[in-house]
C-alpha positions as CSV (number, residue, x, y, z in Angstrom):
1,M,64.6,-38.7,27.4
2,T,66.6,-40.9,29.8
3,D,67.3,-40.5,33.4
4,N,70.9,-39.6,32.5
5,V,69.9,-36.2,31.2
6,R,69.7,-33.3,33.6
7,W,68.9,-29.6,32.9
8,H,72.0,-27.4,33.5
9,Q,71.0,-23.9,34.6
10,G,73.1,-21.2,33.0
11,E,74.6,-18.3,34.9
12,V,73.3,-15.5,32.8
13,P,69.7,-14.6,33.9
14,R,67.2,-13.6,31.2
15,S,67.1,-10.0,32.6
16,V,70.7,-9.6,31.7
17,R,70.2,-11.1,28.2
18,T,67.2,-8.8,27.5
19,G,69.4,-5.8,28.5
20,V,71.7,-6.7,25.7
21,T,68.9,-7.3,23.2
22,N,66.9,-4.2,24.2
23,G,63.9,-6.1,25.3
24,E,62.1,-9.4,26.0
25,G,62.1,-12.1,23.3
26,C,59.0,-13.6,22.0
27,T,57.7,-16.0,19.3
28,V,55.2,-14.9,16.6
29,W,53.9,-18.1,15.1
30,L,52.3,-17.5,11.6
31,T,50.1,-20.4,10.5
32,G,48.2,-20.7,7.3
33,L,48.0,-22.5,4.0
34,S,50.9,-22.6,1.4
35,G,50.8,-19.3,-0.5
36,S,48.9,-17.4,2.2
37,G,51.7,-14.9,2.6
38,K,53.2,-16.2,5.9
39,S,56.8,-15.9,4.9
40,T,56.5,-12.6,3.1
41,I,54.9,-11.1,6.2
42,A,57.3,-12.7,8.6
43,H,60.4,-11.5,6.8
44,R,59.0,-7.9,6.5
45,C,58.3,-8.0,10.2
46,E,61.8,-9.1,10.9
47,V,63.2,-6.1,9.0
48,A,60.8,-3.7,10.9
49,V,61.8,-5.1,14.3
50,V,65.5,-4.8,13.5
51,E,65.0,-1.2,12.3
52,A,63.3,-0.5,15.6
53,G,66.5,-1.5,17.4
54,R,65.6,-5.0,18.4
55,L,67.1,-8.4,17.5
56,A,64.9,-10.5,15.3
57,Y,65.1,-13.7,13.3
58,T,62.7,-15.6,11.0
59,L,62.6,-19.4,11.2
60,D,61.1,-19.9,7.8
61,G,59.5,-23.3,7.4
62,D,61.1,-24.0,4.0
63,N,64.5,-22.8,5.1
64,I,64.5,-25.0,8.2
65,R,63.9,-28.0,6.0
66,H,67.2,-27.3,4.3
67,G,69.1,-28.0,7.5
68,L,67.6,-28.9,10.8
69,N,64.7,-30.8,9.3
70,T,66.1,-32.3,6.2
71,D,65.3,-35.8,7.5
72,L,61.5,-35.0,7.6
73,G,58.9,-35.5,5.0
74,F,55.3,-34.3,4.9
75,S,53.4,-37.1,6.6
76,A,51.3,-36.2,9.6
77,T,54.0,-37.6,11.9
78,D,56.8,-35.7,10.2
79,R,54.8,-32.5,10.1
80,A,54.2,-32.8,13.9
81,E,57.9,-33.3,14.5
82,N,58.8,-30.4,12.2
83,V,56.5,-28.1,14.3
84,R,58.0,-29.6,17.6
85,R,61.6,-28.9,16.5
86,V,60.9,-25.4,15.2
87,G,59.0,-24.7,18.4
88,E,61.9,-25.7,20.6
89,V,64.3,-23.6,18.6
90,A,62.0,-20.6,18.7
91,R,61.6,-20.9,22.5
92,L,65.3,-21.0,23.0
93,M,65.9,-18.1,20.8
94,A,63.1,-16.1,22.4
95,D,64.6,-16.9,25.8
96,A,67.8,-15.3,24.5
97,G,65.9,-12.1,23.9
98,I,65.3,-12.5,20.2
99,V,62.0,-11.7,18.5
100,V,61.3,-14.8,16.6
101,F,59.0,-15.1,13.6
102,A,58.0,-18.7,12.7
103,P,56.0,-18.9,9.4
104,L,55.0,-22.6,9.1
105,I,51.9,-24.1,7.7
106,S,51.7,-26.1,11.0
107,P,48.3,-27.6,10.1
108,Y,47.4,-29.3,13.3
109,T,46.0,-27.6,16.4
110,D,47.7,-30.0,18.8
111,G,51.1,-29.2,17.6
112,R,50.6,-25.4,17.7
113,L,49.2,-25.7,21.2
114,A,52.1,-27.8,22.4
115,V,54.5,-25.1,21.2
116,K,52.4,-22.4,22.9
117,Y,52.4,-24.3,26.2
118,Q,56.2,-24.8,26.1
119,H,56.5,-21.0,25.8
120,C,54.0,-20.3,28.5
121,N,55.7,-22.8,30.9
122,A,59.0,-21.0,30.3
123,D,57.3,-17.6,30.8
124,I,58.0,-16.5,27.2
125,A,55.4,-14.6,25.2
126,F,53.9,-16.6,22.3
127,Y,51.6,-15.1,19.7
128,E,49.6,-17.2,17.2
129,V,48.8,-15.3,14.0
130,H,46.5,-16.9,11.5
131,I,47.2,-15.9,8.0
132,A,43.7,-16.7,6.9
133,T,44.0,-16.3,3.1
134,P,41.3,-18.4,1.5
135,L,42.3,-21.7,-0.2
136,E,41.1,-20.5,-3.6
137,V,43.3,-17.4,-3.4
138,C,46.3,-19.4,-2.3
139,E,45.7,-21.8,-5.2
140,E,45.4,-18.9,-7.7
141,R,48.8,-17.6,-6.5
142,D,50.4,-21.0,-6.5
143,T,53.8,-19.3,-6.4
144,K,55.7,-22.6,-6.1
145,G,53.4,-24.7,-8.4
146,F,52.6,-27.1,-5.5
147,Y,48.8,-26.8,-5.8
148,A,48.8,-27.8,-9.4
149,M,51.0,-30.8,-8.6
150,A,48.8,-31.7,-5.7
151,R,45.7,-31.5,-7.8
152,A,47.4,-33.7,-10.4
153,G,48.2,-36.3,-7.7
154,E,52.0,-35.6,-8.0
155,I,52.2,-34.5,-4.3
156,A,50.7,-36.6,-1.6
157,D,49.5,-35.2,1.8
158,F,49.3,-31.6,0.6
159,T,47.7,-29.4,3.1
160,G,44.3,-28.0,2.0
161,I,44.1,-30.5,-0.9
162,S,44.8,-34.0,0.2
163,A,45.7,-33.3,3.9
164,P,43.7,-31.3,6.5
165,Y,44.4,-27.8,7.8
166,E,43.0,-27.1,11.3
167,A,42.5,-23.4,11.5
168,P,43.1,-21.8,14.9
169,E,40.0,-21.3,16.9
170,H,41.3,-18.4,19.0
171,P,44.4,-16.8,17.4
172,D,45.9,-13.7,18.8
173,L,45.5,-12.1,15.4
174,T,43.9,-13.0,12.1
175,I,45.0,-11.6,8.8
176,D,43.4,-12.2,5.4
177,T,45.8,-11.0,2.7
178,T,42.9,-10.5,0.3
179,T,41.8,-7.6,2.4
180,V,44.9,-6.5,4.4
181,D,48.0,-5.3,2.5
182,L,51.5,-6.2,3.6
183,D,52.3,-2.9,5.3
184,T,49.1,-3.1,7.4
185,A,49.8,-6.7,8.3
186,V,53.2,-5.8,9.6
187,T,51.8,-2.8,11.5
188,Q,49.2,-5.1,13.1
189,I,51.8,-7.7,14.2
190,L,54.2,-5.1,15.6
191,A,51.3,-3.6,17.6
192,L,50.4,-7.1,18.8
193,I,53.9,-7.6,20.2
194,G,54.3,-4.1,21.5
195,I,57.0,-2.8,19.1
196,R,56.5,0.5,17.3
């Protein structure tokens, strides 16, 4: 950022925006391995929140790479930038009063913490949900065929195989989809953020 950039304060306070959206926005960040169930849970939560009369949106990690982050690969540096960008978008949307679900592998603790701190500094609720499905189960599912390709050396820097995944130490909620079904996972997340 240069000295020529200044923050321009808008004229509509958050309290007015949340009156329009029927409540405070927040970000629910779902982290976990590929195939853990992050996106499935996030999209079902989005439906449930909208059915409850609130505005919600899912910033799906794969979908974001079709637009905003098409220029990023999967190196550690690019993954960090992917998380930073999605975190900024989520914060802005949550500030607008939207309940944001962000299912991203987001393998590094530092990146997730940076997003959390951005939200905290803006007085916006942030919830980290660890979809803690074991690697062997994610690999058995292999819905996209990525694990097989990674094991064959066809994909470099694949989280859980040839690149690290740093599990959250103190998530707000942990869900293992081998023991928690989809409806229960959604119920747990909605209870966490105070929507029934």
